[in-house]
N, C-alpha and C positions, 0 to 999 in steps of 0.2 A: 136503214141506208145500206147500200153496198158498197165495196170497196172502192169499185168505179165511180159511184157518185160521191163518195169522200174526196176522191182524186179531183173529180172536176170541179168542187167546190173549192178546195184548195189552191189550184192552178189559177182560178178565175180570181181568187184573192191576190194572188201572186201576179195577177196583171197579164195572164195568158189567155189567149184565146182557144179553147180546148174543143175538141168532137170526140166521139166515141167511134171507133172504126171496128172494133170487135163486131163480128155478125152472127146472129142467130142461125143455123141449118133447121129448117123446121121438119124435113124427112127423117136427120139423124138426133135432130133435138141436141144438138152439139155446139157449142159456141168454137166460131174459127178467127183466131187473130189475126190483123194486118201481117203479113210477110212473115208469120207463123209465129210471132210474140208480143204485138204491139196492140194494147186495147184502146189507149187513146193517142191522139196526137195534138201537141198544142202548139201554136204559134205567136212568137211576139218579137217585135222590134228586129226583124232578118233573122230570127232564130227558130228554129224549129225541135219538138221535143218529143220523144216517142216513149212512152210511159207503159210498163207494164204492172198491173194492180192486182193485189192480192190479200191476203189475211198476213196475220204474223207467223202463223205456224207453217203456212207454205213459202214463205220468202227465200230460205235457201234453195229451193228446189226450183223458183222461177228463176233465180241470177244463176243457177246451173244452165237451164234451159235456154237463156239467152247466149252466155257466154260459149255455149256448143252449137248454135244454130247456125244453120249454111247461109242464112241471111244476112246476119250481123254484120259481117264485113262490108257489105255493099251499102247498108244505112250508113256505118259509120263513115265511108266515104264518101257519102252525099253531105256529110258535115252536121248529121243531126245529133243530137243529145240523146242518151238512151239514159232511162231511169226506172227503177223497179220502186214500188212505194208498198210498202208492208203496213199493214194497220192493224192494232191492237188498242183494246180498252184499258185505260189506266185509272182505276178509281170510276169517276162520273164522264171521264174523258177520253176522247178519241185522240190517239197518238199516231203519226205516220213516221215509220223507218224509211228514208231514201237513200238507195245506193246508186251512185252514178257507174255508169258500163260504158260511159261514152267512147 
């Protein structure tokens, strides 16, 4: 299961309605994030949450990617929450580290 799939399951469990907004470019074989840093959008009770998902080993670089990104101010101004989900396996279980960058 990918980090994105794990995030989708976690958000559903928390009552969010998530959707993957990251798209694959078949020509370059790369993934393109919405606004340059969003993998998943989720809505719940008048809230919108933008999520970047990754492995625990890439967590810090993803936080930096978002804080340095030219589009982050516009997403914040729109009132969206911004989270980074970093997934790691601890024993037999998967753990999600969440950082709020809203």
